[in-house]
N, C-alpha and C positions, 0 to 999 in steps of 0.2 A: 534282037532286043535284049537277050540275056547279056550280050557282051557289053551293050550300053549301060545296062544295070550294075554290072561288076565294075565297069569303068567309073561310073558316077560314085558308087560306094568307096571305090579305091581312091579317087580325087578327094572325097570328103575326108577319108582317113588321113590321107597325105596332107591336106590342108590343116587338119586338126593336129597333126604331128608338128607342122611348122609353127602353129600357134603355140603349142607347148614349149617348143624350143625357144621361141621369143620370149615366153613368160619366164622360163627358167633363167634365160640370160638377164633379163631385167631383175630377177630376184638375186642374182649372183654379182649384180654390177658389171656384167660383160657387155651390155649394150652400149652403143656409142652416144654421143651427145645428141645426135639428130633423133634417136629413138626416144631420149628423155624429153624432147620438145614435142614429139608426136603422140606420146601417151603420158598419163599421169595417174598414179595409184591413189586410192582412197586414203585420206589422211587420218581416218579413224583408226586408233591403235587396236590391233588385233583383227581388223577387217581383212579377210583373204582376197578381196577384190583387186587384182592387179590391173585389169582392164574393165573398169566399170562401164555400164550402159545406162544412158539417161532414160528413165521410164516416162518423163513428162512430155518431151517433144513439143513444148509449148511455144518455144521461140523458133523463128525461121532460121536463126543462127545456132540452134541447138547442136551441141557437140556429138549427141548420139553415142557412139562408142569410141570417139576420137579424143582429141586433146581439148581440155578446159582448164582455165587457171585455178579452179577449185571444184572438187567433188563433195556434195553434200550427203551424208550418210543417213539413211533411215533404218535400214537393217542390212545384214549381210545378204546382198542380192538385189538391193533397192537403193539406187543413188539418183540424184538429179544434178545437172551441170549448173554452172555459174551463170550461164546465159539464160536458162530457164528461171533461175532465181531472179535475176534482173527484170525478166519479163513481167513478173508479178509484183515485185517489190518497189521498183522505180516508178515515181508518180507519172512520168512521161511515157510509160510503156503501156501497150494495149491491155495487158492483164491486170493493171493496177486496181481498176474499178471492181473486178471479179474478187480480188483478194480483199479489198476494203469492204464490200458487202458482206462477205463471209465474216470478216472480223467484227462487224457490228452485231451480227447475230450472236456469235461466240461470246463476246463480251457481255451481251445482255442476258445471256443464260447460264454461263459457266463461270468457273473461278480460276482455271489455269490460263496460262499465258497464250494469247492468240498469235503464235509465232508463224512464220512462213512455213517452217517444217510441219507444224501442226496443220496448216492449211493443205500442204501437199499430201499428207497422211490421210486427211479427212475427205479431200475432194479430188485429188489427181491420181493417186495410186490406182492401178486396175484391180478389180476383184478377182479373186480365185474361186473356182467352184469345182466340186469333185463329181465325176460321172457316177450316176446312181446304179449302173449296170454292175451286178454282183461280182462278175469275173473281170472287171476292169478297174474301177475305182481310181483312175488316173485323175490328177488335178490339172485343170485347164485354165489359163489366165485369159480373162474376158478383155475385149477392148476397153479402153479408158471411158468410152461413151456409154458402155452397157451398165445398167443399173441392176444390181442383185437384189432380189427379193426372196422371201422364204419360199414362195410358190415356185420360182425358177430353181432354187437350190434343191427343192424336193423332187423336181422332175428332169433335172439336167442329164442330158446324155451326150456323150462325145459326137461331134458332128453337127450338133443343133445350129441352125442358122439364126443368129441373133441380130447383130449390127454389121454393117459393112466395115472391113478392115482395109485401110489403105496402106499399101506397102510402097515405101519408097526404095528404089533400086536402080542400080547402073548396070546397063546391059552391054555386052560386048558388041562392038560395032559391026563385027562380022555375023552376028547372030541375032540381028533384029528382024524376027519373024513373027509368026502368028501369036507368040507367047510374050512379045514384048510389052504388050498392054498390061499395066499393073492391075487393072480391074479384073482381068482374065486370071492373072496370078492369084488375086484375091480369092477367086472361086475354088482354086486348088487348095488353098490354105484352110478354107472352111470344110471342104468335103472333097475327097478324091473320088473320082468315078471308079467304081469296080474295087475300091479298097474299103475294108472295115474301119470306120472312123476311130474305134477304139484302139486299133493298131498303130495309129498314127503317133509320131513321137510326142512326148509330154512336153518337152522344151520347145516353146513356140518359135524361139529364135533358130534353133537347129532345124526345125521344120521349114521355116522360110528360106533358110540357107539352101536346103535340099531342093525347094521348088526353083529358086533361081539358078541353082547349079544345073538342074535338069533342063531348064529353059535355054541355057547356054549351049547345051548338048544336043538340042533337038530343034528342028525348024517348024514342027507341027504340033498343034494343040492336042490331037488324040494321042501322038507319039509321046509328048511330054507327060500327059496324064498317066498313061500306062507305065511309063519309065519311073515316075515318082513313086507309084504303088509298089513296084518291085524293089526300088532302092530301100523304101522304108521297111519292107519285110526282110530285106537281106541284112540290115544293120543289127548289131549285137545289142542286147538289152541295156547295156550301160550307155548306149547312145541315145536310146529312145527315152530313159528316164532324165528328168530335169534335175541337174545337180543342185540347184537352188532349193527344190522341193525336198530333196534328200537332207540338205543341210538344216532345215527347219527343225527336224526332229533331234538334232544334236543338243545336249544339254547347255552348251555354251551360247547357243543361238539367242536365247532370251536375254541373256546379259549384254548382248550387243544391240538390242532393240533401243532406239533413241527415245521413242514415245510409246507410252502403253496404249493398247487397243481400246478404243472406245465404240461401243455397239450402236448401231442405229436400228430403230424399230423393235427394240427388245421387248419381250412379253412383260418384262419388269417395269417398263416405262409407266404404265398407269398407276402402279402401286407406289412409285417413287416420285411423283410429280412435285413433292415438297422439298426434295432434295436438289443440290446442284448436280446436274447429270454427270459431269466429269468426276464428281467425288464418289460415284457409285457405278462407274464403269460404262457410262453412256455418253454419246456425243452431244455437246450442247448445240450443235447446228441441226439437230433433229428434235429438239425439245419443243413440245407443243404450246401453243398460247402465246400471249404477249406479256404475261405476268412474270415477275421474278419469283424464284422459288420460295422466298420468304413470304411473298404475298399470298401463295397457295397454301401456306400452313394453317390458314384459318379454318379450312374444311378438310375433313379426312378424305382420302382417295375413294372414289366410287367407281367400282367395276361392275357393269351390268351383268345381272344373273349371279353375283357373288355376295355373300352376306358380309356386312361391314365389319363383323366380328372375326371373320375368317381371313386373317392378314398374316402374312409371314414375316413382316418387317416392322420394326419400330418406326414410329413417326417422329420427326424432330421435336426435342423438347417433351416427349411423352414418357410417362412412367412406365416402368417395367411390365412386360406382359409375357406370360408363359409360351414357350415354343416360338418366340419371335427372335430375330437376329438383327443386329445393326447392319444395315446395307452398305455402310461406308467404312466398315471395320471388320478385320478378322478376329474371330474368337480364339481362345487359347488352344483348343483342340485342333482347330484349322491351322494354326501356326505351327504345331507339331507335326501335323500330317503334311503340310506344304511349306517347308521352311524356304524354299527358293522364292517365295512370294512375300517374304517379311519385309524386304526393303521397299519394294513397290507392289502393293496388293492389288492394283487395279484389274489385271487380267483375271485374277482368282475371283474378285468381287463381281465382275461382269458376268462371268460364267455361273457362279453360285447363285447370283440374283435371278439370272435367267432360268435356272433349273427350279428354284423354289416358286417363282411366279407361274411357270408352266404347270407345275404339279398342283398349285392351288386353283388353277383355272380348271382342271379336270383331275380330281383326285380318285376317280373311279376306275381309271386305266393306268396300266403299268407305264411309267415314263422310262424312255430308253435314250441312249445317246443318238439314235437314228431320228427320234422325233424332235430332239432339241437342236441338232446340228444346223437344219436349214434356218434356224432363227438367229444363228451367229452372223450377223451382218456387219462386217468391217473390211475395209479396203487393205489390200496388200497380202504379203506372204504370212503375215501374222494370223490371218484367218486360218490358215492350215494349222498353225501351232495351237490356236484356240480350240479347233475341233479335235486335235489330238489330246489336248488336256481335258476336254469335256468329259470323256469317259471316266478318268480318274476322279473328277470332282463329283459326277453323278453317283458313282459307286460308293464314294465317301458319304454323300449325303444319304444314300440308301442304307449303308450300314449303321450310320447314326440314328436312323429312324425319323428323319424330317421328311422324307419322300418314300413313295412305294411302300407304304406301311398300311396296316388294317386288314380287313377281310378281302384282300385282293385274290382273285383266282388267276393264277399265272400258269403260263405254258412252258416256261423255261426259267432256269435259276436266275435270279437277279444279280448275283455276284460271280466272279470269275471262279472257275473250278479249283484254282489254288487257294481260295478262301473258304472252301467247304469244309465243315467240321460236323461230326456226329455227336449227339448229346441226349442224355437221358433227362426228361423234364418230370420232376416230381411234384404234382399239383396241378389241377386242371381249372383254377380259377381264372380271373382276368390276367394275372401276372404269367401264369404258366401258358395259358392259351396264346397270349400275345408273343411270349418268347418262342413258342413252338411254331406259331404261324409265320413269325419273322424268320426264324431259322429255316422252316421249310422253304419260304420264299426265297431266301438267300440260297440255294440248293435246298284377432283377439276378441271373445265374447263369453258372457256368463248369464245362465238362466233365461236365455232367449234374448237378453237385451244387448244391443250393440254398445260397446263401451264408448264413453265420451272420447272423441279424438284428442281433445286437449289433454285429458287425463293420460291417455296412452303415450302421447308425446313427452309429457312430463316425467313419467316413469321410466320411459326409455331413455331419456336424458340422464336421470339419476343412476340408472343401471350402468350406462357407459362411463359416467363420472366415477363410479366405484372401480370399474375395471382400470380407468386411467390412473387412479390412485394406487392401485396394485402395480401397475406399470412403473410408477414413479418409485415405489418402494424397492422393486427389484433391480433397479439400475446398478447399484453398487454391492449387490449380493453375489457371493460366490455360491457354487453348487452345494456346499456344505451348509450354507445358511439358508437353504430352501425350506419352504413351508407349504402345507396343503393349500390349494387355492380357495377351497370353501372356507377354511379358518381365516384366510386373509380378507376375504370378502366380507364375512360377518364382522370381523375387526374394524375394517374401514367403515362399514355400515353404521356400526354403533358409534363410533367416534364422530361420524358426520352428524348423526341425530343429536348427540350431546352438545356438540360445538354449535350447531345451527339453531337448535331449539325447535326444529320442525317436528311435526307429528303426522304421520301417514294414516289415512283412514284404512278401515278393513279392506275395501276394494283396491285401494292403492297398493296395499301389502300383497294382495293376491296377484295383482298385475306384474309386481316385481318378482314374484315367484314364477310366474309364466316366463319371464325373460331367463330366470335362472335354469328352468326346465330346458329351454332351448340351448343354453350353454352346456348342460348335461348330455343333451343330444349330440351337440357338436364334438364333445369330448368322448362320448361313448362310455361314460362312467359317472359315479357320484363324485362331487367335487372334492370330497375330503381325501381322495386318492390321487388327484391330479396335481401336478407341480405348479405352484404359483409363479415360479421363475421361468418356466419353459412351456406352458400350456399352449401357447400360440407361436411357438418357435419358428414355424414355416412362414410366418407373415412378413419376414425380412426378404423373402424371395419373391421374384416376379410371379404373379398369378394370372389365371385366365381372365380375359375381359368379356363383357357382354352379360346378357341376362342368364338367369338360371333356367336350364332346360330340363324337361321331365321326359324320361323314356316311358311313354305310355304302355309300351308292350314289354317293359322290363329289360334289364340288361341281358336276359337270356337270348334275346334277339340278336344282340351283338355277339355274345359268346358262342352261340351255335354256329354262326358264320365263321368265327375264327377257328372252331374246332373241326370244320368240315375237311375231310381228307388228311388229317394229320396222321403221321406215323413216325414218332421219334424213338429211336432205339439207343440202347447203351453202346457206347464205343470208347471215347476218350474223355468225355466231359459230363458232369452231372449238374443240373440246375435244380435247386430246391426252391420251390415257391409255396410251401404250405403255410397256413396261418401261423402268426406269433405264438398262439396258445400251444399249438402242438410242439413247437421248438421247446417251449418252457417246460413242458411236461414230459419231455424225452420220449415222445411217441416214436420218434426216428432215431435209430442208433447210428452213431458216427464212429468209424474206426479209421484212423485214430480219433481220439476225442476232440472236439471243437476247442480251439484255443481259449484260455481263460479271458482273454480281452473280449472275444466275441460273446461268450457266455454271459459275462458281466453286462454287456450292452443289451443282450436278449432280456435279461431279467430286470433291467432299469426301466423298460417300457412296460405299460399295463395293457392287458388284454380286455379292451372294452366290450361291453355287451348292450345292445338294444334290441327290441323286438317290434315287429310290425303286424298290423291287422288290416286286412283288405276286406271290403264289404261291397257286394253288388247288389243294387236295389232295382226294382221294376220302374221307377220314376226318379227323376233328379228333383227330389223335394226341397232341397237346399237352395236351389238356383234363384228363386225370387228374393231371398232374404239377403244373401251375400252380394247381389248385384254384380255378377259377372267375374268375381274374384276366382282365382284358381285354387285358393285354399283359405281356411278360416281357423281361428284359434279358440281354445277353450281355457278360460281363467280357472285354475285349480280351486277347489273349496278349502284346502288346507295344505301346509307345506309338505306333508307326508305324501300327498296325491299329486304333486305338481308335475310329476312325469307321466301321469296316466292319461293318455289320449289328449295331449296338450295341443295338437295341431291336426287338422283333417286336410287331406289334399284330394282335389278332384282329379283323378287319374285320366279322365277322358272329357275335358271340358267342351270339345267340339265333336265327340264321338257319339255313337248310338248307345254304347254301354254306359250304365250309371254307376260308377265305382268311386268309393271313398277309401283312402288309405290314412292310417293313423299310426302313431309310434308310442312305445312304452319305454321310458328311460329312467336312469337314476334309481332312487329308492323304491319307486313304484314297481320295479320289476319283481321285487320280493312279494308283492301283493298278488302276482299272477302265476308265479313260478310252479305252483302245484295245482293250478286249476286245469279243467279241461277246456278244450277249444270252445265249446259251446258256452261255457261259463264266462270266459273272456269276452266272447261276443256279446253275452247278455249285459255285461258290465258296460261295454262300449255303446250299445244301444240305448242304455239308461242315460248316459251322457248326451247323446244325440237328441233323445226325446226331452231332456230338460232344456237343451239349447233351442229346440224348435217346437216348444210346448203349445204354441198357438195353432199347430196344424198336426194332421195325422202322419205320423212317421212310420211307413210300412216296414215289415220284417225284411231282412235281406234274403235274396233268393240263393246267394252263394257267399262263401266267405273262406278266407284263409288266414292261418295265424302262424307266424314263424316261430321256430325254437332253436335259434342259432346256438344258444349256450349249451343246449343238449345234443346238438349235432357232433357225432363223434369225429367228423373230419374237419370241423371249423372250430367249435367251442368258443366262439367269439364273434364280434362284428368287425371292429377296427381298433387300432392301437392308439394309445395316449402316452404322454410322458408322465411317469409317476414322480411323486415328490422325491427329490434328491437326484433325479436324473436329468438328462439334457437331450437336446436335439442331435447332438453328435452320435448318440447311439444308433440312429437310423443309418449314418454313414458307415459305421463299424460293422453293423449286421450285413451291409451290402458289399463289403469286401470279399473278394474271391480268395480262395486258398490254394496257392501255387498253380494257378491257371488250370485247376483240375475241378474244383467244387465251386459253384457259383450260387448266388442267393438273390431272389427277386420277390416281390410282393409289396403291399402298401407300407408295411413296417420297414422297408428298405429304402423308402423314397422320402428323403428329408423335405423336399420341396412340396410334395403333394401327398402327405400321409392321410390316412382315414378315408381315402376315396378310391373309386373303381378306376378312375383316370390315373391316379398314382400308381396303383397296381399294374395296370396296362403299360404304362411308360417304363416302369421298372423292368418288365419283361423285355421291351424293345431295347432297353439299355443293356441288359445282359447278352441279348442276342447279338448286339453290336460288339460287345467285348469278346464273345466267343468267335465270332467271325473274323475278328482281328487277330486271333492266335496265329 
């Protein structure tokens, strides 16, 4: 038997040498005219296929690996012959109706041309699947009839019996024995008795050749089976590996792809039903429903179990939303990272959209390439390339902070070891903890009367009209022409009263001051310090959509999870996340000193201050009067007190605890600065008892008063743009210094300043920059 094995291997190598000689002769023009008629090279410039093989085998006259008048190129390694082209394209052929039916579906859902090449790529190419055995990982070509699913891709092992494989073969007249039956040959192709399936050749064509070769050399099934196993194990590794699979990894392979990959059954499909599938990397033949995409735009996508606000993609014709991407377009940083997809971004969009959708479906578990790869459903060798590129895309999205972010508890680093950096994080607020976690993971009412809704609506209109007038004033103003926001509001308000002849009642004036107190709450400062030109500078950027949400347990519930298990120490980089006030007061010394440009930006922003008071009561005494609202307002008795307890928030509207929280802003801060906590609580209780004077308001059982302005490690609440400043200061403060010193915090986030969200995202941003060093 060993002699037979050696003989078979020798014959294989001998025939392979003959084939190589014939190929070299064809390439050097030494072949004769008869050879030119017998074989035809692929006409695609740059394609190395001298002897293409037709993957379709649709026509009875299929050229297979012989001569055809024209080869149609889909990729380097995948061609179909002119006979199979005619089989589907010519109206009198049997395959024409199949092509026509597909074409109708394609044109009804997609925008790209329904060409025959697109049909072949979408319907006729065989799927490739990778063995999930850790020590194998070979790629196997499935039969054309076998449909790949995510479940099959997740569990596939070499040797799995799927569909029957029909082998067309010519047997030697002298060797028509027990193995001459093609159905028996098929059994050996799928699984060889006594031979580990994972050791079988990756190239199915070489594999079948070995089977037929052994059948010619043996008269008995058992002898043939044993011989095949020995031949396979005796071949060198370069024979076992499919050269087509090896070629896919080459950089030039993607450029030789005729059509971009369009995924089927992608996790992104439910999110993107309003888009043309082929514009976002998905196949129009797999699009659900009978409606055109433009007809599905009337209603936003609904994914069971997922909040309608938790969406990773812009919808067509939708205004900007924070942390969303255009599913049909690469962003600038993506083009910079993946320049090879700039000409045709389809493959990148298909992979990126799949990754984002998979993360948004389950953001509590780490997303890995192994979890995403089974969902890459596309025919042909291009699936291998997509799975290879998937890791790069996923690592980029992780580094960018769009996936695998938050208080995840991980067991292994999320980025390759080459991207590990050590860093000292100074500051343990939302920005510092977000960066540290990410880096570690990478390695209205008054006197008890409800105000008239019409009055409230009218004063809200006048208040916004005043702000609109300020916006009109600033359109042609330079930074040097800036003025305090409070001054411009008063100026516009007086002009309006003079020109309109209107006179507001005392109550209407108080309601207007209520709105002004909310503006001071938003800015974190009295309005005489805030820039009229840039007070709302971030409004030009996409903001978060959906309702406002209250963390009833406070942000500490998030921050404690972020801080769990962190140990970031000094090595090569330093990340500063301390509040703006500490930078302004030089609490931290820098050697060498910070650049003048950065210092100027730091001092062009203001360190805003607000304070909060939380009160816990034995009963929810306010519930009956406010009729289910989550908060209620207090109209100030005079302008000087407009920031004193202007709004009360129900911290546990559906919980057992009865807790109200209120704020102190603007000039009212001076009224309580030197008071004890009990005195502040007494002032707050007097306001509540005035609001609910028709009932008995109990004393609080617990209370808490913040002192952010006196806290030595914060000395502020959040930033604002001072008069004469601009929003550009946020970007300047965020600039790193020579790739060694980095800055994060809400005062470095131009898009989302003054928020914990902005601070958190700035930490994620800097972690991404450090990981990319």
